[in-house]
C-alpha positions as CSV (number, residue, x, y, z in Angstrom):
1,X,-17.1,13.6,25.5
2,X,-13.4,14.4,26.7
3,X,-13.3,17.6,27.9
4,X,-10.5,20.5,29.1
5,X,-7.7,19.4,27.6
6,X,-4.6,21.5,26.8
7,X,-2.9,21.2,23.6
8,X,-0.2,22.2,21.1
9,X,-0.9,22.8,17.5
10,X,1.2,22.3,14.8
11,X,0.7,22.8,11.0
12,X,1.9,21.0,7.9
13,X,0.6,21.8,4.2
14,X,-2.5,23.4,5.3
15,X,-3.4,20.9,7.8
16,X,-3.5,21.3,11.6
17,X,-2.8,18.6,14.2
18,X,-3.1,18.9,17.9
19,X,-1.0,17.4,20.4
20,X,-2.8,16.4,23.5
21,X,-2.3,14.0,26.5
22,X,-5.1,11.3,27.0
23,X,-5.4,8.7,29.7
24,X,-5.4,4.8,28.9
25,X,-9.0,5.1,30.0
26,X,-9.9,8.0,27.7
27,X,-8.3,6.0,24.9
28,X,-10.1,3.0,25.7
29,X,-13.5,4.8,25.7
30,X,-13.0,7.5,23.4
31,X,-11.6,6.0,20.2
32,X,-12.4,3.8,17.3
33,X,-10.9,2.2,14.4
34,X,-12.2,2.4,10.5
35,X,-11.8,-1.3,9.8
36,X,-12.7,-2.6,6.3
37,X,-15.6,-4.3,6.1
38,X,-15.8,-6.8,3.0
39,X,-19.9,-7.1,3.4
40,X,-20.1,-3.6,2.7
41,X,-20.1,-2.6,-0.9
42,X,-18.5,0.8,-0.4
43,X,-16.8,0.2,3.0
44,X,-14.6,3.4,4.0
45,X,-12.6,1.1,6.2
46,X,-9.1,0.9,5.4
47,X,-7.5,-1.0,8.5
48,X,-7.0,-4.8,8.6
49,X,-8.5,-6.6,11.6
50,X,-6.6,-6.8,14.7
51,X,-4.0,-9.4,14.9
52,X,-4.6,-11.2,18.7
53,X,-1.0,-12.3,18.6
54,X,0.1,-9.0,18.5
55,X,-1.9,-7.2,21.0
56,X,-1.6,-10.1,23.6
57,X,2.1,-9.2,23.4
58,X,1.4,-5.8,24.7
59,X,-1.2,-6.8,27.2
60,X,1.6,-9.4,28.7
61,X,3.9,-6.5,28.8
62,X,1.4,-4.2,30.5
63,X,0.9,-7.0,33.4
64,X,4.5,-6.7,34.1
65,X,6.1,-4.2,36.5
66,X,7.4,-0.6,35.3
67,X,5.7,-0.9,32.0
68,X,5.8,2.3,30.0
69,X,4.5,3.3,26.3
70,X,6.3,6.5,25.2
71,X,5.3,6.6,21.7
72,X,2.6,8.8,20.6
73,X,-0.8,7.3,19.2
74,X,-2.1,8.9,16.0
75,X,-5.5,9.7,15.5
76,X,-7.9,12.2,13.2
77,X,-11.3,13.7,13.7
78,X,-13.4,16.4,11.9
79,X,-13.1,19.9,12.6
80,X,-16.7,19.9,13.9
81,X,-15.8,17.4,16.5
82,X,-13.3,19.4,18.5
83,X,-14.4,22.5,20.6
84,X,-12.2,25.4,21.5
85,X,-12.3,27.2,24.7
86,X,-9.2,29.8,24.8
87,X,-6.1,27.1,25.4
88,X,-8.1,24.2,26.3
89,X,-10.3,21.6,23.6
90,X,-12.8,19.3,24.0
91,X,-13.4,16.5,21.9
92,X,-17.1,15.5,20.7
93,X,-17.9,11.7,19.7
94,X,-14.7,9.5,19.4
95,X,-11.3,9.7,17.9
96,X,-10.3,7.7,14.8
97,X,-7.2,5.6,15.2
98,X,-4.8,6.0,12.3
99,X,-1.9,4.3,14.0
100,X,-1.9,2.6,17.4
101,X,-5.1,0.3,17.3
102,X,-3.0,-2.6,18.8
103,X,-2.1,-0.8,21.9
104,X,-5.4,0.4,22.5
105,X,-6.9,-3.1,22.0
106,X,-4.3,-4.2,24.6
107,X,-5.7,-1.6,27.0
108,X,-9.2,-2.9,26.4
109,X,-8.2,-6.7,26.9
110,X,-6.0,-5.7,29.9
111,X,-9.2,-4.2,31.2
112,X,-11.3,-7.7,30.6
113,X,-8.9,-10.1,31.9
114,X,-6.7,-8.2,34.7
115,X,-9.2,-5.5,36.5
116,X,-6.4,-5.0,39.2
117,X,-3.5,-4.1,36.6
118,X,-5.8,-2.1,34.7
119,X,-7.2,-0.1,37.7
120,X,-3.3,0.8,38.2
121,X,-2.5,1.9,34.8
122,X,-5.9,3.2,33.5
123,X,-4.9,6.9,34.5
124,X,-1.3,6.7,32.8
125,X,-0.8,9.5,30.2
126,X,-0.2,9.0,26.6
127,X,0.8,11.3,24.0
128,X,-2.0,11.6,21.4
129,X,-1.6,13.6,18.0
130,X,-5.0,14.3,16.5
131,X,-5.1,15.3,12.9
132,X,-7.7,17.7,12.0
133,X,-9.3,16.0,8.6
134,X,-12.5,17.2,6.9
135,X,-14.4,13.9,5.8
136,X,-13.8,15.0,2.0
137,X,-10.3,15.2,2.6
138,X,-10.1,11.6,4.1
139,X,-7.3,10.5,1.4
140,X,-4.8,12.5,3.3
141,X,-5.7,10.4,6.8
142,X,-5.4,7.0,4.3
143,X,-2.0,8.2,2.7
144,X,-0.6,9.1,6.5
145,X,-1.3,5.6,7.0
146,X,0.0,4.1,3.9
147,X,3.2,6.1,4.6
148,X,3.4,5.0,8.4
149,X,3.2,1.4,7.6
150,X,4.9,0.8,4.3
151,X,8.2,2.3,5.5
152,X,9.8,0.0,8.7
153,X,6.9,-1.6,9.8
154,X,5.4,-4.8,8.4
155,X,1.8,-3.8,8.2
156,X,-0.7,-4.4,5.3
157,X,-1.6,-1.3,3.3
158,X,-3.6,-3.0,0.5
159,X,-7.0,-2.1,1.8
160,X,-5.9,1.6,2.5
161,X,-4.4,1.6,-1.1
162,X,-7.8,0.3,-2.5
163,X,-9.7,3.0,-0.7
164,X,-7.5,5.7,-2.0
165,X,-8.3,4.6,-5.5
166,X,-12.2,4.7,-4.7
167,X,-12.0,8.2,-3.2
168,X,-10.1,9.2,-6.1
169,X,-12.7,7.7,-8.6
170,X,-15.5,9.7,-6.6
171,X,-13.9,12.9,-7.3
172,X,-13.2,13.7,-3.9
173,X,-9.8,14.7,-4.6
174,X,-8.4,16.9,-7.8
175,X,-5.1,15.1,-8.0
176,X,-4.2,15.3,-11.7
177,X,-1.8,18.1,-11.4
178,X,0.5,15.9,-8.8
179,X,2.6,13.2,-10.2
180,X,3.0,11.0,-7.5
181,X,-0.6,10.7,-7.2
182,X,-1.4,10.2,-10.9
183,X,1.2,7.4,-11.0
184,X,0.0,5.7,-7.7
185,X,-3.6,5.8,-9.1
186,X,-2.9,4.3,-12.5
187,X,-0.6,1.8,-10.8
188,X,-3.5,0.8,-8.8
189,X,-5.9,0.4,-11.3
190,X,-3.5,-1.7,-13.5
191,X,-2.8,-4.1,-11.2
192,X,-6.4,-4.5,-10.0
193,X,-7.2,-5.1,-13.5
194,X,-4.7,-7.7,-14.7
195,X,-5.2,-9.5,-11.1
196,X,-9.1,-10.0,-12.2
197,X,-8.2,-10.8,-15.8
198,X,-8.6,-14.5,-16.1
199,X,-6.5,-14.5,-19.3
200,X,-3.6,-13.1,-17.3
201,X,-0.8,-14.9,-15.5
202,X,-1.5,-12.8,-12.7
203,X,-5.1,-14.1,-12.3
204,X,-5.6,-13.9,-8.3
205,X,-1.7,-13.7,-7.9
206,X,-2.0,-10.1,-6.2
207,X,-2.8,-9.8,-2.6
208,X,-5.5,-7.0,-2.6
209,X,-7.3,-7.6,0.7
210,X,-6.8,-9.0,4.3
211,X,-8.6,-12.3,3.1
212,X,-5.8,-13.3,0.8
213,X,-3.2,-14.6,2.3
214,X,-1.0,-16.8,0.3
215,X,-0.8,-14.8,-2.8
216,X,2.6,-14.1,-4.3
217,X,2.9,-10.8,-4.0
218,X,1.1,-7.4,-2.4
219,X,-0.9,-4.8,-4.6
220,X,1.6,-2.2,-2.7
221,X,4.6,-4.2,-4.1
222,X,3.3,-4.7,-7.4
223,X,2.1,-1.0,-7.7
224,X,5.7,0.2,-6.8
225,X,7.2,-2.0,-9.5
226,X,5.3,0.1,-12.1
227,X,6.3,3.8,-11.0
228,X,9.4,4.1,-13.1
229,X,7.8,2.9,-16.0
230,X,4.7,5.3,-15.4
231,X,7.0,8.3,-14.7
232,X,8.3,8.0,-18.5
233,X,4.7,8.9,-19.7
234,X,4.6,11.8,-17.0
235,X,8.0,13.1,-18.4
236,X,6.5,13.4,-22.2
237,X,2.9,14.3,-21.6
238,X,1.3,15.2,-18.1
239,X,-2.1,13.8,-17.7
240,X,-4.6,16.4,-17.1
241,X,-8.0,14.4,-16.8
242,X,-9.7,11.0,-16.5
243,X,-10.0,10.3,-20.0
244,X,-6.2,10.7,-20.7
245,X,-5.5,8.6,-17.3
246,X,-7.9,5.8,-18.7
247,X,-6.6,5.9,-22.4
248,X,-2.7,5.2,-20.9
249,X,-4.0,2.7,-17.9
250,X,-5.7,0.8,-20.8
251,X,-2.3,0.7,-22.7
252,X,-0.2,-0.5,-20.0
253,X,-2.9,-3.2,-18.9
254,X,-2.5,-4.9,-22.6
255,X,1.2,-4.2,-22.5
256,X,1.7,-6.0,-19.4
257,X,-0.6,-8.7,-20.2
258,X,1.0,-9.6,-23.4
259,X,4.8,-9.3,-21.9
260,X,4.0,-11.5,-19.0
261,X,2.7,-14.1,-21.3
262,X,6.2,-14.0,-23.1
263,X,7.7,-14.5,-19.6
264,X,5.5,-17.4,-18.9
265,X,6.3,-19.1,-22.4
266,X,10.1,-18.2,-21.6
267,X,10.3,-20.0,-18.3
268,X,7.2,-22.2,-18.1
269,X,8.7,-24.1,-15.0
270,X,8.4,-20.9,-12.9
271,X,4.6,-21.2,-13.1
272,X,1.7,-23.9,-12.2
273,X,-0.5,-24.9,-15.0
274,X,-2.7,-27.2,-12.7
275,X,-4.9,-24.7,-11.2
276,X,-6.5,-21.4,-12.6
277,X,-4.1,-19.0,-10.7
278,X,-0.7,-19.5,-12.4
279,X,1.4,-18.2,-9.8
280,X,4.2,-20.7,-7.9
281,X,5.5,-19.9,-4.8
282,X,8.9,-21.6,-5.2
283,X,9.9,-19.0,-7.6
284,X,10.8,-15.6,-7.5
285,X,9.3,-14.7,-10.9
286,X,6.4,-13.3,-9.7
287,X,7.8,-11.7,-6.7
288,X,9.6,-8.6,-5.6
289,X,13.1,-9.8,-7.8
290,X,11.1,-10.6,-10.9
291,X,8.6,-8.2,-11.1
292,X,11.1,-5.5,-10.6
293,X,13.8,-6.6,-12.9
294,X,11.4,-7.5,-15.7
295,X,9.6,-4.2,-15.5
296,X,13.0,-2.3,-15.4
297,X,13.6,-4.3,-18.7
298,X,10.2,-2.4,-20.1
299,X,10.9,0.9,-18.7
300,X,14.4,0.9,-20.8
301,X,12.5,-0.3,-24.0
302,X,9.8,2.0,-23.6
303,X,12.6,4.7,-23.3
304,X,14.2,3.9,-26.6
305,X,10.9,3.5,-28.6
306,X,8.8,6.4,-27.4
307,X,9.8,9.1,-29.7
308,X,9.8,6.7,-32.9
309,X,6.3,5.6,-32.3
310,X,3.4,7.9,-32.8
311,X,0.7,6.4,-31.4
312,X,0.3,4.1,-28.3
313,X,-0.6,1.0,-30.5
314,X,2.5,1.0,-32.2
315,X,4.5,1.7,-29.1
316,X,3.2,-1.4,-27.6
317,X,3.7,-3.5,-30.5
318,X,7.3,-2.2,-30.8
319,X,7.8,-3.0,-27.1
320,X,6.4,-6.5,-27.0
321,X,8.6,-7.4,-29.7
322,X,11.9,-6.1,-28.2
323,X,10.7,-7.5,-25.1
324,X,10.3,-11.1,-26.6
325,X,13.7,-10.8,-28.6
326,X,15.2,-10.2,-25.4
327,X,13.7,-13.3,-23.6
328,X,14.3,-15.6,-26.6
329,X,18.3,-14.5,-26.3
330,X,18.9,-14.5,-22.7
331,X,20.5,-17.7,-21.2
332,X,18.9,-17.0,-17.7
333,X,17.1,-20.6,-16.7
334,X,14.1,-21.5,-14.7
335,X,16.4,-22.7,-11.9
336,X,17.9,-19.0,-11.8
337,X,14.3,-17.9,-10.6
338,X,14.1,-20.4,-7.9
339,X,14.1,-19.8,-4.1
340,X,17.7,-20.2,-3.4
341,X,18.7,-19.9,-7.0
342,X,20.9,-17.8,-9.0
343,X,18.7,-14.5,-8.3
344,X,18.4,-15.1,-4.5
345,X,19.6,-12.1,-2.3
346,X,19.1,-9.5,-5.0
347,X,16.1,-8.0,-3.3
348,X,17.1,-4.6,-3.4
349,X,17.0,-1.4,-6.1
350,X,20.8,-2.6,-7.1
351,X,19.8,-6.1,-7.2
352,X,16.8,-5.4,-9.4
353,X,19.2,-3.6,-11.9
354,X,21.6,-6.6,-11.7
355,X,18.9,-9.0,-12.6
356,X,18.0,-6.9,-15.6
357,X,21.2,-6.3,-16.9
358,X,21.9,-10.4,-16.6
359,X,18.9,-10.9,-18.7
360,X,19.7,-8.4,-21.4
361,X,23.2,-9.2,-21.6
362,X,22.9,-11.3,-24.7
363,X,20.8,-8.9,-26.3
């Protein structure tokens, strides 16, 4: 137990955070990481395995002279694991590391390989933020991890996105009043479905776990390409329950499978027909440039057809027909999608729109 620590409390959106100072030694023995375990059926872990190349660089830095580590380490704990005594607190058990696991791994490695240097720095003080998160609210901890690591840092958030969906499926978070959360959840279900569909060009193409390196796009990137598309339906009809969400999820799954079959027929050279998995890493069509620009086109078609189609089945037929007409008329070629081809360098929101305009200019 870590005892008798002074702290400052901050409040955000009905959640509390304590800012404390812990020594390197306290972090080494007083923290743990919720890592994903593929052998556990319902693993609560959301962090990838450690990257030795990453923490070894930090260890080497610590072995030099004058090393300092000013950034705070972000952790989480259940309310019952924090004891208060006036303006001091104690920590029962260990803190979960949300952001900073490689720094702590470097401290542990230094302790193993360089006892003398470790003895010099083990009393260094590190700023630590403790998010107070009840177990039933773990989704907020996961959202924090995703937000930190999907903006500016190249850290995989695929596991966290999958776990967030599992938590919502179990009814641990009532999210149907929240547009962003509903869209995130439906996007994740769509992505996982078409990735596991053997009849889809997306079969096993999307990276949804740490042991799937080499796949052409991440679940996070594919999800984001769907957000504007899904937002159209929120504007017209808020989803208030699981049945409605499932209805729209199935609609989009079918729509995307049919439309991407048309994409493969239009630009067959961009795909690989020698394996079960059809993706071809030498082309951008199933990477960010392709999925975002083609999904922008789908969004525009749906916006133009939504009011005139009374059922989702009629809407799907109308959208697929228009999408096929656009692909038949476009002068965009397989070579344009090649890495280093015409569309290379269009990896931005403005670029995606330019590619979409180019595909549609003959329509």
